[in-house]
N, C-alpha and C positions, 0 to 999 in steps of 0.2 A: 231209828231213822236218822237222827243227827250223826251217828257214828258212820253210817253208810255214805252220807254226803261228804263227811271229812275224808273218808278213805278214797273216794273218787277224786276229790280235789288234790289229794297227795299224788295219786297216780297221774293226773293231768299235769301237775307241776313237774314231776319227774320226766314225763315224756317231752314236755316243752324244753326242759333243760338239755335232754339228750339231743333233740333236733337242733337246738341252738349251737350245741357243742360240735355237732357234725358239720353244720354249715360254716362254723368258725374255722375248723380244721381245713375244710375244703378251700375256703377263701385264703387262708395262710399259705397253703400249697401253691395256689394260683399266683399269689403275690410274690412268692419266692421265685417262681418261674419267670415272672415279669422282671424281677430284679436281676436274675441271672442273664436274661436276654438283654436287658438294659446295660449290664456290665460289659457284655461283648461289644456293644455299640460304643460304650463309654471309652473303651480302651482300643478302639480302632485307630489306625494311623491318622485318618481325617480328624477324629475327635481330639487326638493328642496334639495335632497341629493347631487346632483352635484353642486348646488349653494353653499351649506355649505362647501363642500370639497374645492371649489375654494377660498372661503373667508378665510378659516383656513389656506390653503396652502400659500395664499398671506401674511397672518400675520406671519407665521412661517419661511417664506423664504425671506422676504423683507430685503434688505441691510439697516440696521439702520443708517449706516454712511452717506447714501445719503439723509437722511431726514433733516439734519441740526438741530438736537435737541441739547438743552443745556445739561449739565452734569446730572442734576437731572432727566429730562425727559428721557434721554438716559438710565439711570439705571432702571427707572420704566419700560420702554419698554423691557429691557433685562430680568428683573425679571418676567414680565408678560409672555413673550415668554417661558422662562424656565419652569414656572409653568404650562403653557398650554401643552408644549411638554411632561412633566412628567405625567400629568393627562391623556393625550391621550394614553399613554403606559399602564396604569394600571387601567383605569376606568372600564374595562370589567372583572376584576379579583376579584370582590367582594368588591371593595373600594367604599363605598357609597359616601364619601366626594368628591372623584375625579369624580365620575359619576355626581353628582349634579353640580359640577363646569363646566363640559363639556356641560351639558344640559342648564345651564344658559347662556353659551356662544352661543350655537345654538339658544336659545330663543331670544336673542338680535338680532342675524342676521335675523331670520325669522320675527321678529316683525317689522323691518324696510323694509323688502322685500315684505311681503304679505299685500296688502291693505285690508281694512275691507270688501269691496264688493266682494272680491275673496276668503275669508277665508273658505266659504262653498264649494268652488270648490276643495279644497284639500280633505276634508272629508265632506260628505253631512249632517252636523249636523241639518240642517233645514228640512230634509225629512227622517223620520225614515224608510220609505219603501226602500230607496236607500242605507241605512247603511248595511254593512255586519255584520254578527253575531259577528265576532271577534272585529269589530270596536265598537259595542255596549258593548262588554265585556270591552274594553279599557276605554270607557266612565264611565261605572259602577265602575270599579276599581279605576279610577282617582278620582271620586267624593267621594267614600268611604274612600280613602286614606287621603283626607283632614280632615276627622273626626277621623279616627281610625289608621292612620299611617300604620305601617307594619303589623297590625292585620286586615287590610282591607279584605284580601281574607278569613281569618278565620271567620270574621263577616259575609261575604257573604255566605259561606258554611253553617255556623250554623243557620243563620236567615232563610234560605230557604231549610234547610235539604238536601243539595245537596250531602251529603255523605251517604245517605240511599241506601239500596239495591234496585235495579230496574231490571225489565226484559228487556233484550236486544232484538234485532231483531230476534235472533235465539231462544228466549224463555228462555234463561239461566239467572239466577240472577247474577248481577255483579255491580260494582261501576263505574258509569260514569256520566258525566254532558253533556247533549245533547244541541244542538243548540236551540231547542224549549224552553228549560228551560231558557236559557239566554234571548231569545226574550221576553218571558213572564215576566221575572224579570225586563227587561228594560222598558216594558210598564207599569208595576205596579209602579216602582219608579218615572217615569216621570221626569227625570232630565232635566233641561234647562241650559246647560253650558253657562257661560259668555264668552266674547271675550278672557279674560285671560285663562280661562279653555280650550277653543278651541285651543289656541296657545300652551298651555302646552301639550295637547294631541297630537297635530301635532309634537311638539318638540320631544316627546317620540317616536313617529312613525318614525321620521327621525333618531334619535339617535340609536335606537335598530338595524337598518339596516346599519348604518354608522360605529359605533364603539361598539355597544352593542351586546347582546346575542340573537338577533332575538325575536321571539314571547315569549320566556320565560324570557326576561330581567327583567320585573317588578315582575313576579311570583317568580323568584329566590330570590328576596329581601324580600319577605313576611315571616312571622313567621310560616312556615310550616316545615314538617320533611324532604322534599326533592322534587326534580323534575327530570324527565328523558325524553329522546326523542330518537327516532330511535329504539324503542324496540317492536314495533308492526307494522302491515301492511306488504305488500309484497315487495320484493326487485325488482330491475329493471329487472333482468333476468326472473323472474316469470311474471312480468307485461307485458313484451314484448311477452312472449310465450302464455299467456292466459289473455287477457286484461279484461275479464269479467267472472262472475260466476253466478250461480243460487242461489237465496236466499233459505235457508232451509225451511222457512215458506210459501213460495209461488213460483210460476214459474216466478216471476219478475226477470229480469236480472239486477244485480247491479254491479257497478264497485268497486272492492276491493280497499281499501285505500293503498297508498304507504307508505313506511317506514318512510318518513319525514312528513307525514300528521297528526300525532297524538302526543300529549303531555300527559304525566302522572305525577301526583303529589302524594306524599306520605304524608298523613295527618292523625294524630292520629292513626297510625298503619294500615291505609287503603291505598291501591293503587287505585287511582281514575283516570279514563281516561277522559281527557278533549276532548270530541269527536268533538267539534266545532273548535278546535284550532290546528294549525299545521304550519310547515315552508312552505314558498312559493315554495321551490324547494330543491332537494337534494344538490345542490351547496350551498344553504344557511345553511343547516344542517351541511355540511362539514366545512364551514367557522367557525361556532360556535364551532364545535368540535376541530378545530385547534387553537383556541385562548383561550378557557375557562379554560384550565389547566395550563397555562404558568406563573402563579404567582411565583415569586422567581426562575425564570429559571427552569421551570418544565421538561426540557429535550426535546428531539426530538421524535415526534410521526411519525414512518415510517413503511414501510411494514415489515421490520425486527424486529422492536419494536412495536408490534401491540397494545399496551395498555400503559397508563400512569396513575399513582395514585399520586395525589398531594392535597394540601389544597389551599383554596382561602384566601383572606386577612381577611375575617370575621370569619375564622375558619371552614368553610364548607369543607367537603371532596369531591373531584372530581375524578371520574374515567372516562376515555375516551378510547373507543376501535374503531378499524377500520379494514377494510378488509386488508389482507386475514385472519387475526386472528379471526374476527367476520364476520358474513354474511352481515353486513351493518355498516355504521357509527352510533355511539350511544354514549351517555354520561349519567352519573348518578351523580347528585349533592345530597349529603346527608348533611342536616343541623342539627346542634346541638344547639337548643335554650337554652342558658346557663344562662339566667338571673334568679337569685334567685332560682335555682333548689334545692329542698329539698326532703327528704324522704316523708314528709307529702304531698307534691304535687303529688308525683308519686304513693303512696300507699293509696288507699282510701277504699271503701267498708266497710262492718261491721267488727268490731274488728280490724281495721287497726293498732291500737296502739300496737297490739301484735307483728306483724313482724317488725314494725318500731323500737320498743324498743329492740327487740332481735338483729336486725342488728346493732344498735348503740353499744350494749355491745360486739358483736362479733368484731367490729372494735376497740373499746377501749381495748378489751382483747388481741389485737395483734394476732388474729387468721389468718392463711393462708387461704384465701377464694377465691373461684371461683364464677364468675357470669355467669351462662350459660343460653342458650335460643336460639331460632331461630332468623334469621335475622329480624330486625324490632321490636323485643320484648322490646327494651329499655335498653340493657345491658350497653352501653356506658354512657347513661344518668344516670342510676342507680349508676354506678361507680363514676360519678361526685358528686352525692349527698352523697355517702358514705364517700368520702374524708373529708367532713366537720367534721366528728366525730373522725378523727385521731387527737391525741393530738398535739397541735401547737408546742410543743417542738421537735417533730420528723421531720427529714428532708425527703423529698420525691424525688424519682428519677423515671422518667417515660420513658418507651421504647415503641414506636409505629411505625407502618408502615408509617402512615401519621399523622400529628398533628391533633388530633380530640378532645382530652379531654380539652385542653386549660385551665388547672387548674390555671394558674397564673392570668387569667382574673377573675376567680371566687374567688380566694384566693390570692390577690396580696401581702399580708404580710407574706405568708408562704415561707419557704425555699424549693423551687421547681425548678427542672431543667428537661426538657424533651429532649429526644433523638429520632431520627428516622433513618430508613434505608436509605442509598443512593446507588448509583450505585457502589461505591467503598468501602462502609462500610456496612457489613452485620449485621443482627440483633444480631447474637451471638457476633460479635466484639463489638457492642454497649453495650451489657450486660456485657461484660468483662471490658469495660471502667468504667461502673457504679460502679464496686467494688472499684475503687480508688477515689470515689467522696463523701466519708463519708455519704452515704445514709443510713437512718434507715428503710425506707419503700420503697420497689420496686413495681411499678405498671406497668403491661403489658397491653397495650391497647387491644391486642388480641393475644392469643397463636394460631397462624395460621399455623406454619410450624414446622417440626420435630426438627430442631436445636434450635428454640426458646423454644419449650417445654422442651427439655433436659436441656437447660441452666436455665430455670425457676426452675426446680427441684434442680439443684445445688445451685442456688442463694438462694432459700428458705431454704436450709440446712445450708449454711455457711455465706452468704454475706449480710444478712439483718435481721432486727428484725422480720418482716413478709412481706408477698407478697399478692397483689391483682391482679387478672387477669380475663379476659373474655374468654369464650370458647363456641363453638357451640354444645356441647354434649347434648343429650336428657335426659340421666339418669346419676346418680352418677357412676353406673357401666361402662357406656360408657365413661365417663370422665376419670376414672382411667385406663381403658384398652387403651384408646387413648393415654394418656400420657405414659403408659408403652410401647406401641408399638413404640412411638417416641424415647424412650431410646434405644430400640433394633435396630431401623433403623439407629440411629447415632452410633451404635456399642459401646455404653458405657457399655452395658451388653450383654451377650449372653445367659442368662438364664431368662426365662419369670418370674419365681417366685421371683427371686431376684430383677428384675426390678420393679415388682409389689409391692414388699415390700418397695422399695425406695419411690414410689409414695404414698402409703398408710401412710408411716411414716411422709410424708411432709404435706399432705392435711388435713385440719381441717373441713371446712364447704363448702357447695355448696348452693348458692342461685339461684334457677331456676326461670326464668321469662317466661311467656307465653303470647300469643296473640291469641284470638279466631277468629272465622270467620268474626265477625263484627268489628274487630280491637281493641277490649277492651284488655288492658294490665293489668296484675296482677302478683303477686308473687305466683307461683304455689306451691312451697314448700321451706322450709329451712331445709337442711339435714346436719346432723353431720356424718362425716366419722370416724367410730369407728374401731380402729385396734384390731383385735381379738388376744387373747393370743396364743403364739406359744408354744404348749406343746412339750417338748423334747422327742425324740425317745428313748425308753429303750435300754440299752446296757448290759443287763443281761448276754448275751451269753459269755461275756469276763470272768465272774466269774465261769462259769460252768466247772466242771472238767470232767464230763462224756461226751464222744464224741457225743453220740446220743442226749443228752440234749442240748449240745452246738450247734449242727447242727440245731436242731429244733428251738431253741431260735434265732439263726441267721436268719433262714428263716422267722420267725415272724417279726423280726426287719426289714428285707429287704422288706417284704410286707407292714409294717407300713410306711416305707420311701416312697415307690412308691405311695402308697395310699395317703399320705400327699401331694406329688408333684402334683397329678392329681386332687384329690377331695376336699381337705380341703380348706376352705375359709380363706382369710387373713383379710377381713374387713367386716363390716356391715354398710349399709347405713340406718341410723336411722333418720326418719323425725321428726323434732321438731315442726314445724308449717306447716299446710297444708291449702289450699284454697278449701273449700267444700261448694257447693250450695250458692255461693255468699257471704260467710263470712270466716274469718280466725279462725282456731281452733288450740288449743294446743294439741299435740298428745303424745309426749314423752319428758321426761326431758333430759337435757344434761348430759352426763356421769360425774360422780363425779371427776374423774381424770382431765378431761378437764375443768371442772368448777373451780377447784382449780388453774389450770394453768392460766385461764382467770383472776381470781381475783388478782393473783400476779402481773399481768401486768397493772392493773387499779390503779387509785388513790383510796385511802381508801373510800372516799365518794361514788364513782361510784361502788366500790365493794359491799358496803352495799346495794345500790339501786338494783344492779343486783341480789343479794341474795334474796331480798324482792320480786323482779319480779318472780324469779323461784319458790319461795314458794307460791306466790299467784296463779301462773299458775297451780301448783300441786294441791292446795286446790280446785280450781275451777274444775279441771279435775276429781278429786275424787268425788266431789259433783255431777257432771254430770253422772258419772258411777253409783253412788248410785240411782240417780233419774231414770236412764234407767232400772236398775235392779228391 
């Protein structure tokens, strides 16, 4: 009997051990699944951002006195912390060096934190089917940047003709880059990122949402003309009221894009929509709008001050707008790629040497010249190239709304000083100060307001050797009338004819730039503003002795006076060079009086070359006329 009891106890113990072992193994498997699931969350972009924040906060807030460092190590840590804090404040304002410093810091943190077996948990590099289109774009841009630097995006667009006109869903021709194109390019290139490449891509993804400019962070650094966001798509009010709409080409219901879901770039005169790229939320777009303009204390963007214009550290111009001034948050970054900008780079096409040489001699001849054209036609860039041909002995003074020309970067050895408007110093106050700075040449980045236009006329008359400025006028007549109206609005004159005479007496040449539908930029015309002779009105009635004759002569004089006030022209817009059918042609010669004035302002050698150019142009023009007849 005792043996049976012992046997049963042994069996019971063994069964208990087996059941315990089963539940233990089941529990271990469940815990492993929880750990794996936790690992995926642990290595998400959001989790990595929080980890990086904690690490950097610990570095910047640690009490160094508690670490027991010697004097040398203590100073190193203090300098390192100061450099880190400075870079964190300005890395998003166009400072490439500070951005690279912060990214290197983040890279080191993530390199120690993310094990190799979990690197694909952050972004699925090993499975292209799981990659989002914007992640594929990030990979493409990173790999191209290794070979082409800041020309990576330009190379991508040019290599695959992404800037060509395409039909959109509604059947209209427009410029856009679709997600399907990026998917196809990714498959064609077949990039295989290394571990370091993967870490750098993850670092950029973390940086742009932590301290960077969101999805446009890398695009902004590229050598393109500009980037903007918040300028298309429906706003929240519309989206909530009508969350879907019918496609115009079919009865398919599509969801309209929100205002934060599209990014636009400006490239070679074309506005191109990156249809696959957008901010994650309106909150993210708002965050970027609130930090992108703050370089050098850009001021406060508020409901009462609904826009801000500023420059970034690399010279880019930034405009930010917000509700209620605009219907949604939006920003516009305009870049001016200023490396080695020359007239030869900007003016090509057949017979390009004709406008190039003429512009050179207009500048050397100290002519007051306007550069006109629509937005995006290249006025500011043309002005940068023209400055090269101002004689180095002349001092330059520049007035701008925001620093765009950056002429001291292009010509560091020249005597150049730029001024801009501030909240307390208006444009006209700045122009008044320029009179006391021994400036020979005054340059106005843009004549955009009536006070600046009126001060420009005054400055061109008395305060400088000559003046260069840009304007948005479409024709020479529009330019003169716009400047005339500005003089009248500022109450400098109360007579239209006298105000127009002042403008005509000042302005010498107008260089008009154009941009066609496909984004091609060219010089449409170079026009001389010729002041017509002012024939005096007869006063014969004074000498008439007969009352009837005197009365008749007086009436005729009165008629001539009023007719002159109403109908007589004060100027003639004479085109010297025009762009016709893809080539530049010489149309008219410069007036003799202005030609002599230009030669007096030039060095003797340049004056002889200018005379030779004019003679050769006239000879070739006469030959063409004879051949045509």
